[in-house]
N, C-alpha and C positions, 0 to 999 in steps of 0.2 A: 428736412428735419434740420436745424443750423445746431450743432455743443457749442458750448464756448463756457471760458471757466470766466467767475465773478466773485467777489467781498462780498461776504452776506452783512449781517446788521453788527458781527463784531470782529468785523476785519481779519477775516478768515476765508482766505481761499476755497471757495469749495464747486464742483461740476456743476452744472444744469445745461438744461434740455430747453430751448427755447424751438415753438411749435409755427411752423410760418403759416398762417390758417388764411385763409381765400373767401371772400362775403362779396357774391353778389347784390346787386338792385337792380333796381329796372329802372329806366328813367324818364323823363317826362317833356321834351326838350320843346322848345314852341317851334315854332315854323323857319323864324330865322333862325336859329340856334340850329335847328337841321342843316342849314344850308351853309352856316358855318361849320359843322360837323364833319358833311359828305367835302367841303373845299378844305378842311385838312386833310382825309384820310386819300382824298389825291394827289395833295400834297408830297405827304409819305409815300402812294404809290409812285411818283416818281421821283423821287431821290432813292430809293432801294434802287429802281432799276437804274440809276446815274450809277450809283454805287457798283454793281453788279458788272456792270459794262464794263465801267473802270477797269474792275477785277478780271476780266474777262478778256482785253486789251492785253492789260499789261503780263497773264500769261502768255497767251497766243504770239505777240509781237518779241516780247522780252526775257519771257521764260521767269518770270519773276509775282512773286508772290504781294499781292496788296493784302496788308495787317488792318483789325478793327483801328488803329491811333492812326495811323496813316489818312484812315475816312474819316475819322471824330473830328479829325486838326478842319480839315475841309469844311465844316459844318457854316464858319460861321463867314470863307468867300460863296456858299450856295446862299445864304441867307440876303447878302448882300447884293446879287447880281440876280436875283428874281424876288419879283413883287410878292406875290404868293405865298414862298416860302419867311418873307420877312416878318409875314404879321401871324407864325407859326412859333408858340416858344420852341427855347435851343434843346429841350431836355426833348423835345419830341422827335425832334430828324435823329439827335444821338441813342435815344435807345430805337428808331428805326433799324439806324451802320450796323447796334448789338445784337438788332436781332437777329438782322443779314449774318454776320460773322458767327451768329449761334448754328446754322442752318449748315454753315459749311465744315464748323467742327462736327455734327452731326453728320454731315454727305464722308468727311476723311474718316471719323469711324467706325461706319459702317462697313467704306473700301480695305478697311485695314481688317474688320472683321469677315470676310467674303459676303454681303449680304450683300443687296438691289441696292447702289450708292444713290438714287436718286435727287440728281446735280442741280442746286434751287436754279429757280427759273422767274423769269422775268413775273413781271403781274400787269394782266390787262384792267384795263377798264372796269370796274367791277369785281375785282379778284382780291380789292386790299379790305380787311372788315374790321382795321383795331391800330390803338395807337394806342403809347405811352408815358405815362410820369413818371420820374424815379426819385421825389423828394416830395414828402410836405411840406409843404407849405411856401414850395418854390413852383409854381406854377398851378395847382392846385392848392385848396381846401377847405374846410367844410366850412363854412355860410351859416346858421343856425341851424333850419332843415333843409339847405340848398347845398349844393356842388356847384363851388367856382371855380371854373376852370380856365385859364391864360389864353385870350382868345375866344372867345363860347362866351361867356356871363357865369348868372347865376342858374343852373339846371333844377328844375323839382325831380325830386328824386323819390321812392316808396321806402322809408323806413320799413320794410319788414318783420324788424328784428337788429338789434344792440350790433356793434362794430363792437370786440373784444382786443384787449392786445392794442398793440400803437401799430399804425398805419403807416410801413413803408412807404408801399408804391401804388401806383390807382395802374389800369390800363380800360381803355374804355372801347366797348365792343357794339358792331352794328349786326344784330341777325336780321330773319327774315321778319319777326315779327316785332321788330323795337330794337331802341337802345338798350345799352346793360351797361353798370361801374362794377368792377371789379375791382377790390383796394384786397393787399397783398397784408396782413398785420403779422407783427411779431409776440405771440403768446406765451403764455409758459402754460404747461399742463397740466390741469385741471385732474387729479385721480378719483375715478367710481369710489366708492364703498365695495371691499372686498363681497363677495356673493362663494366663494369656492366652490365655480362648478367649472366644469369643464367638459366642452364640446368638440366634436370632429365632424367634418361638412362634407358633402358630396355635392359634387355640384354636374348638372345632367339638363340634359335639352328634355326630355319628358316631364319628369319636374323639375324646376329650378335650382332646390338646394334639397337634400334628406340629410338629417341630421341623426348624429348616433344614440340618440335617445328615439327617435324614432319618430322626429316632425315632420312632415314634408312642407312644404310651398308647391306649388302648382305654376308654371310657367307662363305669364299671363300672354306672353304670343304678339307684342307692342305692335311690331311690323307686320305680321303676315295676318294681324285681323285688322291691320289698316289699309294692304294692298288693292281691293274692291275700289274705295276712295283715290288710293292715288292715280290707275290702274287709266280714271275719268277725267281725274287731273294732267297729267301724262299726253292723255290723245286729244284733251283740248288745247293742251300747248303746245306739240307737234303741227293743227290745222292752224295755227294761227302764222301771222308773215312774221315772218324772223326780224326782229329789233324793232318792229312795230309797238306800234302804245297798246293792242290788246295780249301783244305778247310776249310782252313787260309786265302785265297782270296778268298771264297765264304760271309764266313761272316763279312770280312771289307767289298765287297759291299753292304752287311745290313746295316753295320751300318753307309756306308756311305749316304744311302738312306735316312734311319731315320734321321741322321742328316742333309740334305738338307731337311726333310721337316721341323724339329725344327724351323733353320733357316729359314724359311718363315714367320711359323707360328710368332716367334719374331719379325724378323724386322717389320713385316705388323703389329700387334700388337702394337709396341712402336709410331710407328709413327702415329697409331690410337690415345694412348693416345698422344702424344703431342702437337695434332693438339686440339682434348678437352681443353684442357689446358691452350692453348696459347689463346682461342674465348670465354671464359665462366671463368667468377671468382669467382661461387658459382656450382659445381657440385653435386648433387643426386643420389647414385648408390645406387644397391640394396645391400643388407648381405646373400649371399649368402652361406649354408651350402653345396660345390662341395663336400664334401667326404662325405658327407648321399645320396644327389641327384645321384652321380655315384653307386648305388646300386641298382637301375634302369636299366636295364641288355640291356631293349629297350631302354637305352637312356642312356648311360651309356658311349657308343663310341662317339657320335652326341656332347655330353657336353663335355669330355676331347677334344676332335676336334677345339672345341670353344676355349678354353683354356679363359676360363673365370675366373677361380686364376689368373692366371698371367696377363692378362690387367686388373687386381684392383688391384695387386701389386706397378703395371708400373703406374697406374695412382695416387693411394696416391703418391707415390717416386717424379712425377714428381712432382706432387701441393704440397710437401712439399718444395723442391726445388723453383716453379716457387710464392710461398704466394699465395698461391689458399687456397680457404675453401673445402674438401670434404665430406660432411654426409653420412653414410650408413644404410639407412632404411630396415626392418623391411617389406620384398614384401608380406607380406602374405595377397591375397585379393582384389592387387593392380590388376587384371585384373578383378575380377569379380566385380570389383565395379566402379558406374558410373559416371566422371572425374564432370559432371557438374552437380546432384542431390544428391549423393554421394547411391545412393538406392543400393543393395548387386543383383546382375544376379544369384541369385540359382540354373537355370539351363544352363549354361554356361560351354562347355567342350572343353579340345580341339582341339576339331577341329572344332571350330567354331573361326574359324581367322578376324571376323567382327562383331561389336557391336551395335546394333540400341535403343533407348529408347522412350519412350511416352515422356520426354520431351527435346526433339528436337537432343539427340545423337547420331553420325551415325560416325564412327570414325574405323579405325583401332583395332585391340584387342591389338597390345602390343600399339601403341600414347597411346589409354586409360592410359593402367599401365604408362609410363612414366609422364605422367600426373599426376597420383595421387602420384606417386613417388614423383615429384617436387611440389607438396602440402603440403607433411608432410617433407618434404626438408624446405620448408619455413617458416613451425612454428620451428624450429631452428634454422631459419639466426639468434635471437640475444641470442641464449643462445649454440650457435657453437664459435668456435674462428677458424680461416687459423689453416694448420694442422702446418705448422714450427709456430707458437707463442708457444703450448700447445701439445708436446709431450706426450699420455698417456693419456689424457684427449678423454675418450668415445666418438664414432662421428657413436652412435647409436641413432634410435629413435624410440618412443613405436610402437607395433602396427596402421595398421588402426583402 
């Protein structure tokens, strides 16, 4: 989200929040346009490697850091001396330079935080998958029902839904199953009518979510259910001669299968998040450290297959656009605490799926945790604002 001041119709200064939404559409380029798109990606890949090599050499030989603006100034010189780069719009190479700078900023941030640094890498052939344009009307525009891109031409687009808001940037992405256009649009939030309902959501591996109302959504296990098909395709790929034509086709088949699994997972989680946001004004979710949880080698595959991180991101984004309130609560001991009397179950293990207590509690373990999450969230309703109204306000509760 991006917050900004603006003048209303009566020229009074007011506070508003503009949400940056992304719209993704399938492209259907011709064979000639596919060759041009591939050529553009290859040019961006080589420019990325040139910029990375310059930064490495400057630090190793002179102990000097090369900044983004210094490299942006060299885009014109690179286009003059490279016949392929001369055919590419200058904004495309500028976005490539900015992307590399963002990778370095993320590297420095991880170093300061004591995390695994992940130094930016040189990109090999076939390892560069997208390029961007940063201004509508300068390098790209909508031409009827087609997308006109500088140096590429008019590309057919499947407009499966209307674009909302003002188009700011474009990124063209090559995936295993084809080409896509991703528009970043600036739109004002559209608050949904209030329902005066609230819910606590417990995430799990056995069931994807369990709500404080007792509603359960089973975990589809997208990856695990496709492992047999993936194993066949991967074995077929391993028997091919590396970098041969048959090997390339086998690699594409594996990539397409992974893309199919990803698309199914995202479609399900987006629909689930949209359904929850449309039904509840206030939602409490767990604040999970997924990157730490996947260190458990026995649960890592199931956790990543469930898509907890993606689900939380989409729930927060959709709530911001719909004007709903989201609270992230520390989930510590929510499963081991009685939702009626508050007593701790010290002997409860992961194998225990049902909890009973002398106070009369007899509930599913996840349902009990969801009720505790809702209680913790209710303590913050007065101190928590809707996500759309206060970007940057911490939405975390104290541990139970």
